[in-house]
C-alpha positions in Angstrom: 42.4 125.6 67.5 44.1 125.0 64.2 45.4 121.7 63.0 49.0 121.0 63.7 51.4 121.2 60.8 52.5 117.7 61.6 49.2 116.4 60.1 50.4 117.6 56.7 54.2 117.6 57.1 55.2 114.9 59.5 58.9 115.1 60.4 61.1 112.3 61.9 64.0 113.9 63.7 67.4 112.3 63.1 70.5 113.7 64.7 73.2 114.1 62.0 76.8 114.0 63.2 79.7 115.4 61.1 82.1 112.8 59.7 85.0 114.5 61.5 85.1 116.5 64.7 87.9 118.8 65.9 90.1 116.9 68.4 92.0 118.4 71.2 95.8 118.7 70.9 97.1 115.5 72.3 100.6 114.5 73.3 102.5 112.1 71.1 105.1 110.4 73.2 108.2 108.8 71.6 109.2 105.6 73.4 111.9 103.1 72.7 110.0 100.2 74.2 110.8 96.8 72.5 107.2 95.8 73.3 106.0 98.0 70.4 106.3 96.1 67.1 107.3 97.4 63.7 103.8 96.8 62.4 102.3 99.4 64.7 102.4 103.0 63.5 101.3 104.2 66.9 99.1 103.3 69.9 96.2 105.3 71.2 95.2 105.6 74.9 92.0 107.5 75.6 89.0 107.6 77.9 88.8 106.7 81.6 90.9 103.5 81.1 93.7 105.3 79.3 96.2 105.1 82.2 95.2 101.6 83.1 95.7 100.4 79.6 99.1 102.1 79.3 100.1 100.4 82.6 98.9 97.0 81.2 101.1 97.5 78.1 104.3 98.8 79.7 104.1 98.3 83.5 104.9 100.8 86.2 108.6 100.5 86.2 109.3 102.5 83.0 109.8 106.2 83.5 107.1 106.9 80.9 104.4 105.6 83.4 105.1 108.4 85.8 105.0 110.9 83.0 101.7 109.6 81.7 100.3 109.7 85.2 101.2 113.4 85.3 99.8 114.0 81.9 96.4 112.5 82.5 96.4 113.9 86.1 96.7 117.5 84.9 93.6 119.6 85.6 93.3 123.0 83.9 91.7 126.1 85.5 88.5 125.2 83.6 88.5 121.7 85.1 89.6 120.0 81.9 92.2 117.2 81.7 93.8 115.6 78.7 91.7 112.8 77.3 94.0 111.1 74.8 97.6 110.0 74.5 99.4 108.7 71.4 102.5 106.5 71.8 104.9 105.6 69.0 108.2 103.8 68.9 111.3 105.7 68.1 113.9 103.3 66.7 116.9 105.1 68.3 119.0 102.0 67.6 118.4 99.3 65.0 115.8 96.8 66.2 115.7 93.0 66.0 112.7 91.1 64.7 110.7 89.3 67.4 107.6 87.1 68.0 105.4 88.2 70.9 103.4 85.3 72.0 99.9 85.4 73.4 99.2 84.8 77.1 100.2 81.3 78.1 97.2 79.2 79.2 99.1 76.0 79.9 100.2 75.6 83.5 103.8 74.9 84.4 102.8 71.4 85.5 101.2 70.7 82.1 104.4 71.9 80.3 106.6 69.9 82.7 105.0 66.7 81.6 106.4 67.1 78.1 109.8 65.4 77.7 110.0 66.1 73.9 108.2 69.2 72.6 108.8 71.1 69.4 107.7 73.9 67.1 108.9 75.3 63.8 110.8 78.6 63.7 112.2 80.6 60.7 114.6 83.5 61.0 116.3 85.3 58.1 114.7 82.7 55.8 116.3 79.7 57.6 113.8 77.2 58.9 114.5 75.1 62.0 112.6 72.8 64.3 113.1 73.8 67.9 113.1 70.6 70.1 113.3 70.7 73.9 112.8 68.7 77.0 110.6 70.6 79.5 110.5 67.9 82.2 112.9 69.8 84.5 111.2 73.2 84.6 109.7 74.8 87.7 108.7 78.1 86.1 107.9 79.8 82.8 111.3 81.5 83.0 112.8 78.0 82.9 110.9 77.3 79.8 112.2 80.4 78.2 115.8 79.4 79.1 115.5 76.0 77.6 113.9 77.3 74.4 116.7 79.9 74.1 119.3 77.1 74.4 117.6 75.0 71.8 117.5 78.0 69.3 121.1 78.9 69.9 122.0 75.3 69.1 121.5 76.4 65.5 124.3 79.0 65.8 125.9 77.9 62.6 122.9 79.4 60.7 124.1 82.9 61.6 123.9 85.8 64.1 120.1 85.6 64.2 120.3 82.2 65.8 123.6 82.5 67.7 122.5 85.5 69.7 118.7 84.9 69.8 117.0 85.5 73.2 113.8 84.1 74.6 112.1 85.7 77.6 108.9 85.3 79.6 107.2 88.7 79.9 105.1 89.1 83.1 103.2 92.0 81.5 102.0 90.2 78.4 101.9 86.8 80.2 103.6 85.3 77.2 107.0 84.4 75.6 109.0 86.7 73.4 111.4 85.2 70.9 113.8 87.7 69.5 116.3 87.3 66.8 120.0 87.9 67.4 120.3 90.0 64.3 118.9 93.5 63.9 118.1 96.0 61.1 115.9 96.1 58.1 117.3 92.9 56.6 116.6 90.8 59.6 113.3 88.8 59.4 111.2 86.4 61.4 108.3 84.2 60.2 105.2 82.8 61.9 105.8 79.8 64.1 104.6 76.5 62.7 103.5 73.3 64.4 106.2 71.0 65.6 106.6 67.4 64.2 108.9 65.9 66.8 107.2 64.7 70.0 104.4 67.0 71.1 103.6 70.2 69.2 104.0 73.0 71.9 103.5 76.0 69.6 100.0 76.5 70.8 100.7 75.6 74.4 103.4 78.3 74.5 101.2 80.9 73.0 103.4 81.1 69.9 101.0 79.8 67.3 99.2 83.2 67.1 102.2 85.4 68.1 102.5 89.0 66.9 105.4 89.4 64.4 107.7 92.4 64.3 110.4 92.6 61.7 113.8 94.2 61.9 114.1 98.0 61.6 117.0 100.3 60.9 117.9 103.0 63.3 116.4 106.4 62.7 117.1 109.9 63.8 114.7 111.8 65.9 113.9 114.0 62.9 113.1 110.9 60.9 110.9 109.6 63.7 108.9 112.9 63.7 108.5 112.8 60.0 107.3 109.2 60.1 104.7 109.8 62.7 103.6 113.0 61.0 102.9 111.0 57.8 101.2 108.2 59.8 98.5 110.8 60.5 98.4 110.1 64.2 96.6 113.2 65.2 99.2 114.0 67.8 100.1 117.6 68.3 102.9 118.0 70.8 105.7 115.5 70.0 108.0 114.8 72.9 110.1 112.1 74.5 111.7 111.2 77.8 114.8 109.9 75.9 118.0 111.8 76.2 118.4 114.2 73.2 121.5 116.2 72.4 121.8 119.2 70.1 122.7 116.8 67.2 119.3 115.1 67.7 117.3 118.3 68.2 118.6 120.6 65.6 117.6 118.4 62.6 114.2 117.8 64.2 113.5 121.5 64.5 114.9 122.0 61.0 112.4 119.4 59.8 109.6 121.4 61.4 110.4 124.6 59.5 108.4 125.4 56.5 109.3 127.1 53.3 107.7 130.5 54.1 109.3 132.6 56.7 109.3 131.0 60.2 106.0 129.2 59.8 106.1 125.5 60.5 105.4 122.7 58.0 102.1 122.2 59.7 101.0 124.0 62.8 99.3 120.8 63.9 102.7 119.7 65.0 105.1 121.3 67.5 108.1 119.8 69.3 108.6 120.0 73.0 112.1 119.3 74.4 113.2 118.7 78.0 116.6 119.9 79.3 117.9 119.1 82.7 121.2 121.1 82.3 120.8 124.9 81.9 124.2 125.3 80.1 123.1 122.8 77.4 119.7 124.5 77.1 121.4 127.9 76.6 123.7 126.4 73.9 120.8 124.8 72.1 118.8 128.1 72.1 121.8 130.1 70.9 122.2 127.6 68.0 118.6 127.5 67.0 118.0 131.2 67.4 120.8 132.0 65.0 119.0 129.8 62.5 115.7 131.7 63.1 113.9 128.5 63.9 110.7 128.4 65.7 107.7 126.2 66.5 109.3 124.4 69.3 109.5 124.6 73.1 112.5 124.1 75.4 111.6 123.2 79.0 114.2 123.5 81.8 113.8 120.6 84.1 116.7 120.4 86.6 114.6 118.2 89.0 113.8 115.5 86.4 110.0 115.9 86.8 109.0 115.8 83.1 108.2 119.5 82.7 107.8 118.8 78.9 104.9 116.6 79.8 103.3 119.4 81.8 103.6 121.6 78.7 101.9 118.9 76.6 99.2 118.4 79.2 98.3 122.1 79.2 98.0 122.1 75.5 95.9 118.9 75.5 93.4 120.4 78.0 92.4 123.4 75.9 88.7 123.5 74.9 88.3 125.7 71.9 84.6 125.1 71.8 84.1 127.0 75.1 83.8 130.8 75.5 87.2 132.2 76.3 88.6 128.7 75.9 92.0 129.8 74.6 94.6 130.0 77.3 97.8 131.7 78.4 100.5 129.1 78.8 102.0 131.2 81.5 100.2 131.0 84.9 99.1 127.5 84.4 99.0 125.2 87.5 102.0 123.0 88.1 100.7 120.8 90.9 103.3 118.2 91.9 106.2 120.0 90.4 109.1 121.7 92.2 109.8 125.3 91.2 113.3 126.4 90.3 112.6 129.8 92.0 113.4 128.5 95.5 116.8 130.0 96.1 117.3 132.5 98.9 120.3 131.7 101.0 123.1 134.2 101.7 125.7 132.4 99.4 123.4 132.5 96.4 122.6 136.1 97.0 126.2 137.1 97.3 126.9 135.3 94.0 124.2 137.3 92.4 121.8 134.3 92.1 118.3 135.3 92.9 114.9 134.0 91.9 114.4 137.1 89.7 117.8 136.7 88.0 117.1 133.0 87.2 113.6 133.8 85.8 114.9 136.8 83.7 117.7 134.7 82.3 115.4 131.9 81.2 112.8 134.3 79.8 115.4 136.0 77.7 116.4 132.6 76.3 112.8 131.7 75.6 113.0 128.7 77.9 110.0 127.5 79.8 110.1 126.4 83.4 108.2 125.8 86.7 108.2 128.7 89.0 106.5 130.0 92.2 104.9 133.3 92.9 103.4 134.8 96.0 103.9 136.5 99.3 104.6 134.9 102.6 102.8 131.6 102.8 100.6 132.5 99.8 102.6 130.6 97.2 101.4 129.2 93.9 103.5 126.9 91.7 103.0 127.6 88.0 104.3 126.8 84.6 105.7 129.6 82.4 106.6 131.7 80.7 104.8 130.4 77.7 107.4 131.7 75.2 108.8 130.2 72.0 111.8 131.1 69.9 111.4 133.2 66.8 108.7 135.2 65.0 106.1 132.6 65.9 106.6 134.1 69.3 104.5 132.5 72.0 103.0 129.1 72.6 99.4 130.5 72.8 99.8 132.1 69.3 101.0 128.9 67.7 98.5 126.7 69.5 95.6 129.0 68.7 96.8 129.2 65.1 96.7 125.4 64.9 93.2 125.3 66.4 91.9 127.7 63.8 93.7 125.8 61.0 92.3 122.4 62.0 88.8 123.9 62.5 88.9 125.2 58.9 90.3 121.9 57.6 87.6 119.9 59.5 84.8 122.1 58.3 85.9 122.0 54.6 86.5 118.2 54.7 83.1 117.6 56.1 81.8 119.7 53.2 83.6 117.4 50.8 82.3 114.3 52.6 78.7 115.5 53.1 77.9 117.1 49.8 77.9 115.9 46.3 80.3 118.7 45.3 81.6 122.1 46.2 81.4 124.3 43.1 84.7 125.6 41.8 83.4 128.6 39.8 80.7 131.2 40.0 79.4 133.8 42.5 77.4 131.1 44.3 80.5 129.0 44.6 82.4 131.8 46.2 79.5 132.7 48.5 79.0 129.2 49.7 82.8 128.8 50.4 82.6 132.1 52.4 79.5 130.9 54.3 81.2 127.6 55.1 84.4 129.0 56.7 83.0 132.1 58.4 81.8 130.2 61.5 85.3 129.0 62.1 86.5 132.6 62.5 83.5 133.5 64.6 84.2 130.6 67.0 87.8 131.8 67.2 86.5 135.2 68.2 84.4 133.7 71.0 87.1 131.4 72.4 89.7 134.2 72.4 92.0 133.2 69.7 91.1 136.2 67.6 90.8 139.7 68.9 88.5 142.4 67.4 88.3 146.1 67.8 92.1 146.0 68.0 94.9 148.3 66.9 97.0 147.7 63.9 100.4 149.4 63.3 101.1 151.2 60.1 103.4 148.3 59.1 100.6 145.8 59.7 98.2 147.8 57.6 100.8 148.1 54.8 101.4 144.3 54.9 97.7 143.5 54.8 97.3 145.8 51.8 100.2 144.2 50.0 98.8 140.7 50.6 95.2 141.5 49.7 95.4 144.6 47.5 92.2 145.7 49.2 92.0 149.1 51.0 89.3 147.9 53.3 91.0 144.7 54.5 93.0 146.3 57.3 90.0 148.0 58.7 88.1 144.6 58.6 91.0 143.0 60.5 91.0 145.8 63.1 87.2 145.9 63.6 86.2 142.2 63.1 89.5 140.5 64.0 89.8 138.8 60.7 89.5 139.2 56.9 89.5 136.6 54.2 89.1 136.7 50.5 88.8 134.0 47.9 91.5 134.6 45.2 90.7 134.9 41.6 91.0 131.5 39.8 94.0 131.0 37.6 94.5 128.5 34.9 96.6 126.5 37.3 93.8 126.6 39.9 91.3 125.3 37.4 93.6 122.5 36.2 94.3 121.5 39.9 90.6 122.1 40.9 91.7 124.2 43.8 90.5 127.3 45.5 93.0 129.6 47.2 91.9 131.7 50.2 93.9 134.6 51.7 93.4 135.0 55.4 94.5 137.8 57.8 93.6 137.9 61.4 94.5 139.7 64.6 95.6 137.2 67.3 94.1 137.7 70.8 97.5 137.3 72.5 97.9 137.1 76.3 99.1 139.4 79.1 102.1 138.2 81.1 103.1 141.6 82.6 101.1 144.6 83.8 103.1 147.8 84.0 101.9 150.5 86.5 103.3 153.9 86.8 102.7 155.7 90.1 102.7 159.5 90.1 102.8 160.9 93.7 102.1 164.6 94.5 102.1 166.8 97.5 105.0 165.4 99.4 
């Protein structure tokens, strides 16, 4: 036998991981909770303890808890559930600055022994020593009330003091001191040690309190823009807060890009919930007239957070799996009540049937939970998977974003992992092509891109006008995609940028199968 190669070429195997991996398309939930401070761009909840951690932060009494339960409880047909949630605070109204203390470790008995305790507090630049007698307390709530009274004793210093509130929060296990003033100009400073009697700043958990400064109110559109620039990684932005057309229209306007009906960034889409059908119809009529797209309207008359179901379906897509792309229609809606449950005589005589309701909503591009089946064989599903505008269905936009982020991740890893990517030369173009080709091949496998398809004459004409290449349309039809690296211009060289033109044939989904019967010999 020959000697092994390892005698002469020993190799130590090391697994190299890319700097960035493609994430799933998580839900970004806008909340108005005062427990989220101005210093937090967003919070992330992921992994097996995600729901537990969310509950620890916000409790079970907020409506968002039930929604988050449904989000993480969703199970796709492939057995995949969402694995990450992003939460950010929407300042629907102006917010007051506050101090959120750490968990109180001193017992009520220990605090009760203090007849004269103090700590230093500064709000709106005005310092004050808070002095109180705790000898009469029987609970932490009593402590909060006494401190609030002491702070309000400085009412002459302004609204911040006159209307200040102090509460004991059972979730955090600590005290929250909130200014009576709100807005960007309102401030609060770290607590300092008291000099009168006993210093109780540490005993009350205020010495290392988290600070949150005052914030002005913002529109929903401004919220969306802020979290987008915070680079949260969220994909479906939604909220349980009541939104009217005056909130929604500017947010959808923000989403629109400068070219046609494409969105600013397909990594972001907006999902809205409507409990009133008339309002939903008015909204869609308004936005359709403006040719807006990239958003989803869910009809939810039963107040069951259908928007969260939409987000969960999106977050459970696995684009690394064969046929991993999905049809948003026909997705399981376990725990939801279908709207297609009419059937009494009065409804029928008024022309209200399950089919008429579904047809009406489909024409309006409004998604909903419906049931389908015969007899006792009933399935409750989410549909119809439609979106307003040329960017026509949820699967197309979501698949587009998957391809986009895969390309971005691949190229950024190239920037991070290599000394340089060459700007000019045949080898530079060849390397760029070699780098991005696997992204399109993966999209073929997961079903985002179709191949051996049919292009209309209009499609072929558009592809030629974009690429100026006679073979490009055939490449799209046969392979599902075509890309070319544009010739460098002086502006490209100055900006050190490469431009790539991409055309691809989306896989699409089937929602309806038409069958024509021809019967002979009667």
